[in-house]
DODRENDREN-872473 format. One record per residue (C-alpha): residue number from 1; z, x, y. Coordinates in steps of 0.2 Angstrom, whole numbers. Each point is the difference from the previous one (the first is absolute). Last residue first. Layout:
BEGIN
+-----+-------+-------+-------+
: pos :     z :     x :     y :
+-----+-------+-------+-------+
: NUM :     Z :     X :     Y :
...
+-----+-------+-------+-------+
END
This chain:
BEGIN
+-----+-------+-------+-------+
: pos :     z :     x :     y :
+-----+-------+-------+-------+
: 255 :   -89 :   111 :    84 :
: 254 :     3 :   -17 :     8 :
: 253 :    14 :     1 :    12 :
: 252 :    10 :   -16 :     1 :
: 251 :    10 :    -4 :    16 :
: 250 :    17 :    -2 :     6 :
: 249 :    10 :    -6 :    15 :
: 248 :     1 :     4 :    19 :
: 247 :    16 :     9 :     5 :
: 246 :    -5 :    14 :   -12 :
: 245 :   -17 :    -1 :    -8 :
: 244 :     4 :     1 :   -18 :
: 243 :   -13 :     4 :   -13 :
: 242 :    -3 :    -8 :   -17 :
: 241 :   -13 :    10 :   -10 :
: 240 :    11 :    15 :    -2 :
: 239 :     2 :     2 :   -19 :
: 238 :     1 :    19 :    -4 :
: 237 :    13 :    -3 :   -13 :
: 236 :   -12 :   -12 :    -9 :
: 235 :     8 :   -12 :   -13 :
: 234 :    18 :     1 :     5 :
: 233 :    -7 :     2 :    17 :
: 232 :    -7 :   -17 :    -1 :
: 231 :    17 :    -8 :    -3 :
: 230 :     9 :    10 :    13 :
: 229 :   -13 :    -5 :    13 :
: 228 :     2 :   -18 :    -4 :
: 227 :    19 :     2 :     1 :
: 226 :    -1 :     7 :    17 :
: 225 :   -12 :   -13 :     6 :
: 224 :    12 :   -14 :    -6 :
: 223 :    15 :     8 :     9 :
: 222 :   -10 :     1 :    16 :
: 221 :    -5 :   -18 :    -1 :
: 220 :    19 :    -5 :    -2 :
: 219 :     6 :    12 :    13 :
: 218 :   -12 :    -8 :    13 :
: 217 :    10 :   -17 :    -2 :
: 216 :    -4 :   -15 :   -10 :
: 215 :    -1 :   -18 :     6 :
: 214 :    -6 :   -13 :   -12 :
: 213 :    -8 :   -17 :     7 :
: 212 :   -17 :     8 :     0 :
: 211 :     0 :     5 :   -18 :
: 210 :     0 :    18 :    -4 :
: 209 :   -12 :    14 :    -6 :
: 208 :   -15 :    -1 :    12 :
: 207 :    10 :    -6 :    15 :
: 206 :    13 :    14 :    -3 :
: 205 :   -14 :    12 :    -1 :
: 204 :    -7 :    -6 :    17 :
: 203 :    18 :     1 :     8 :
: 202 :     1 :    18 :    -7 :
: 201 :   -16 :     4 :     9 :
: 200 :   -16 :     3 :   -10 :
: 199 :   -11 :    14 :     6 :
: 198 :   -18 :     0 :    -6 :
: 197 :    -6 :    15 :   -10 :
: 196 :    -2 :   -10 :   -16 :
: 195 :    -2 :   -19 :     3 :
: 194 :     4 :    -9 :   -16 :
: 193 :    11 :    15 :    -6 :
: 192 :    14 :    -4 :    13 :
: 191 :     1 :   -18 :    -4 :
: 190 :    -1 :     3 :   -19 :
: 189 :    14 :    13 :     1 :
: 188 :    11 :   -13 :     9 :
: 187 :    -5 :   -14 :   -12 :
: 186 :     3 :    11 :   -16 :
: 185 :    17 :     6 :     7 :
: 184 :     6 :   -18 :     2 :
: 183 :    -5 :    -5 :   -17 :
: 182 :     8 :    15 :    -8 :
: 181 :   -11 :    14 :    -5 :
: 180 :    -4 :     9 :   -17 :
: 179 :   -12 :    15 :     2 :
: 178 :   -13 :     1 :   -14 :
: 177 :    -9 :    16 :    -2 :
: 176 :   -19 :     1 :     3 :
: 175 :     0 :    11 :    15 :
: 174 :    13 :   -12 :     8 :
: 173 :     2 :   -17 :    -8 :
: 172 :     6 :   -17 :     6 :
: 171 :     0 :   -17 :    -9 :
: 170 :     6 :   -17 :     6 :
: 169 :   -13 :    -7 :   -12 :
: 168 :   -12 :    -9 :    12 :
: 167 :     6 :    10 :    15 :
: 166 :    -7 :    16 :    -8 :
: 165 :     4 :    16 :    10 :
: 164 :    -9 :    16 :    -4 :
: 163 :     4 :    16 :     9 :
: 162 :    -8 :    17 :    -4 :
: 161 :   -12 :    -2 :    14 :
: 160 :     3 :   -18 :     7 :
: 159 :    -5 :   -13 :   -12 :
: 158 :     6 :   -18 :     4 :
: 157 :    -3 :   -14 :   -13 :
: 156 :     3 :   -18 :     5 :
: 155 :   -17 :     1 :     9 :
: 154 :    -8 :     0 :   -18 :
: 153 :   -17 :    10 :     2 :
: 152 :    -1 :     4 :   -18 :
: 151 :    13 :   -11 :    -9 :
: 150 :    18 :     2 :    -3 :
: 149 :     8 :    -6 :   -16 :
: 148 :    14 :   -12 :    -3 :
: 147 :    -7 :   -12 :    15 :
: 146 :    14 :    -8 :     9 :
: 145 :    15 :    10 :    -5 :
: 144 :    15 :     0 :    13 :
: 143 :    -1 :    10 :    16 :
: 142 :     1 :   -16 :    11 :
: 141 :    12 :    -8 :   -12 :
: 140 :    12 :    14 :     3 :
: 139 :    -1 :    -3 :    19 :
: 138 :     4 :   -18 :    -3 :
: 137 :    14 :     4 :   -11 :
: 136 :     8 :    11 :    13 :
: 135 :    -2 :   -13 :    13 :
: 134 :     7 :   -14 :   -11 :
: 133 :    15 :    11 :    -4 :
: 132 :     3 :     4 :    19 :
: 131 :    -1 :   -19 :     4 :
: 130 :    13 :    -4 :   -13 :
: 129 :    11 :    14 :     6 :
: 128 :    -1 :    -8 :    17 :
: 127 :     4 :   -17 :    -7 :
: 126 :    15 :     6 :    -9 :
: 125 :     7 :     6 :    17 :
: 124 :     6 :    18 :     1 :
: 123 :    17 :     9 :     1 :
: 122 :    -6 :    12 :    -5 :
: 121 :   -16 :    10 :     4 :
: 120 :   -17 :    -4 :    -8 :
: 119 :   -11 :    13 :    -7 :
: 118 :   -19 :     2 :    -5 :
: 117 :   -12 :     8 :   -12 :
: 116 :    12 :    13 :    -7 :
: 115 :    -9 :    16 :    -5 :
: 114 :    12 :    15 :    -1 :
: 113 :    -2 :     5 :    19 :
: 112 :     3 :   -19 :     4 :
: 111 :    17 :     0 :   -10 :
: 110 :     5 :    17 :     8 :
: 109 :    -3 :    -7 :    17 :
: 108 :    10 :   -16 :    -4 :
: 107 :    14 :    10 :    -7 :
: 106 :     1 :    10 :    16 :
: 105 :     1 :   -15 :    10 :
: 104 :    14 :    -8 :   -11 :
: 103 :    12 :    -5 :    14 :
: 102 :    -7 :   -17 :     2 :
: 101 :     1 :    -3 :   -19 :
: 100 :   -15 :     0 :   -11 :
:  99 :   -10 :   -12 :   -12 :
:  98 :   -16 :     9 :    -6 :
:  97 :   -16 :    -8 :    -4 :
:  96 :   -10 :     6 :   -15 :
:  95 :   -18 :    -3 :    -5 :
:  94 :    -4 :     8 :   -18 :
:  93 :    -8 :    16 :     1 :
:  92 :     6 :     6 :   -17 :
:  91 :     3 :    16 :   -10 :
:  90 :    11 :    12 :     9 :
:  89 :     1 :   -12 :    14 :
:  88 :    13 :   -10 :   -10 :
:  87 :    12 :    15 :    -2 :
:  86 :     0 :     3 :    19 :
:  85 :     2 :   -18 :     3 :
:  84 :    15 :    -1 :   -11 :
:  83 :     7 :    15 :     8 :
:  82 :    -2 :    -7 :    18 :
:  81 :     7 :   -17 :    -6 :
:  80 :    16 :     7 :    -7 :
:  79 :     4 :     3 :   -18 :
:  78 :    17 :    -3 :    -8 :
:  77 :     6 :    -9 :    15 :
:  76 :   -11 :    -7 :    14 :
:  75 :    -4 :     5 :    18 :
:  74 :   -19 :    -2 :     4 :
:  73 :    -2 :   -18 :    -5 :
:  72 :   -17 :    -1 :    -9 :
:  71 :   -12 :   -15 :     1 :
:  70 :   -14 :     1 :   -13 :
:  69 :   -18 :    -7 :    -1 :
:  68 :   -12 :    -7 :   -13 :
:  67 :    12 :     3 :   -14 :
:  66 :     0 :    14 :   -13 :
:  65 :     5 :    -5 :   -18 :
:  64 :     7 :    13 :   -12 :
:  63 :     2 :    16 :    11 :
:  62 :     5 :   -11 :    15 :
:  61 :    14 :    -8 :   -10 :
:  60 :     8 :    17 :    -4 :
:  59 :    -2 :     5 :    18 :
:  58 :     9 :   -16 :     6 :
:  57 :    15 :     4 :   -12 :
:  56 :     2 :    17 :     8 :
:  55 :    -3 :    -6 :    18 :
:  54 :    15 :   -11 :     1 :
:  53 :     4 :   -19 :     0 :
:  52 :   -16 :    -7 :    -6 :
:  51 :    -8 :   -17 :     4 :
:  50 :   -17 :    -7 :    -7 :
:  49 :    -9 :   -11 :    12 :
:  48 :   -16 :   -11 :    -4 :
:  47 :    -6 :    -5 :    17 :
:  46 :    -4 :   -18 :     6 :
:  45 :     8 :     0 :    17 :
:  44 :    15 :    -8 :    -7 :
:  43 :     2 :    14 :   -12 :
:  42 :     0 :    12 :    15 :
:  41 :    14 :   -10 :     8 :
:  40 :    10 :    -1 :   -16 :
:  39 :    -3 :    19 :    -3 :
:  38 :     6 :     4 :    17 :
:  37 :    16 :   -10 :    -1 :
:  36 :     5 :     6 :   -17 :
:  35 :    -4 :    18 :     1 :
:  34 :     6 :     2 :    18 :
:  33 :    17 :    -8 :    -5 :
:  32 :     1 :    11 :   -15 :
:  31 :    -2 :    16 :    10 :
:  30 :    -5 :    14 :   -12 :
:  29 :   -18 :    -2 :     5 :
:  28 :   -17 :     0 :   -10 :
:  27 :   -12 :   -15 :     2 :
:  26 :   -15 :     1 :   -12 :
:  25 :   -13 :   -12 :     6 :
:  24 :   -13 :    -9 :   -11 :
:  23 :   -15 :    -8 :     8 :
:  22 :    -4 :   -18 :    -4 :
:  21 :   -15 :    -9 :    -8 :
:  20 :    -3 :    12 :   -14 :
:  19 :   -17 :     6 :    -7 :
:  18 :    -9 :   -14 :     9 :
:  17 :     0 :     8 :    17 :
:  16 :    -1 :    19 :    -2 :
:  15 :    15 :    11 :    -5 :
:  14 :     3 :    14 :    12 :
:  13 :    -5 :    18 :    -7 :
:  12 :    13 :    13 :     1 :
:  11 :    -4 :    16 :   -10 :
:  10 :    12 :     3 :   -15 :
:   9 :     4 :    16 :    -8 :
:   8 :     9 :    -3 :   -16 :
:   7 :    18 :     5 :    -5 :
:   6 :     7 :     1 :    18 :
:   5 :     7 :    18 :     3 :
:   4 :    19 :     2 :     0 :
:   3 :     8 :    13 :    11 :
:   2 :    16 :    10 :    -1 :
:   1 :     6 :     6 :    17 :
+-----+-------+-------+-------+
END
């Protein structure tokens, strides 16, 4: 399959209060009824919404002016949501929510393994989508820039062997090399790295990475863990710092 890289690498950083009063959302779906009704609802909630009927046109816009969050339908013409996310993740950790059909379980798993932050199943209530958007943006804000440079003793910076996590800048590195993480991946890794050697259950990791009102199943956490390992093994093939305790959960092993 022919691939297209985004022109410039972008790291997502939510805009602070004063820079812009409302978040911009890209809504990508080939269903005109969904585009119209959802955009009207979100605009009524105070969001700036841009609509796209297919992944290819959305990708072009993402190159030029990335939003604060994007909502992708899975099945679309020209370029589906899975391919759009794959290309986006080559150079951006922008928060993404998937819209899927009830029979799209495989697509959901693929989406999470590629770095989607959340998903919602069709048919859905607009209010539910609105709550999911608020939750993902809230998590993104928690990892947004507060102090541009870490200071000695800053409790927002976690150092565990080769791993450095800086919550101030939503920055992660392994052995001095940057590793780009989505908001959800960052929060899961942070929860593990805060207490190396301690086992975190999937429920505990869900609590760390998701809003209380949102339910996600075990497969979701497992998919995020698999993607975390894959990203670190691109930098270090011997990476084994995240251990699985079958039937119990995961723990971070500090080398």
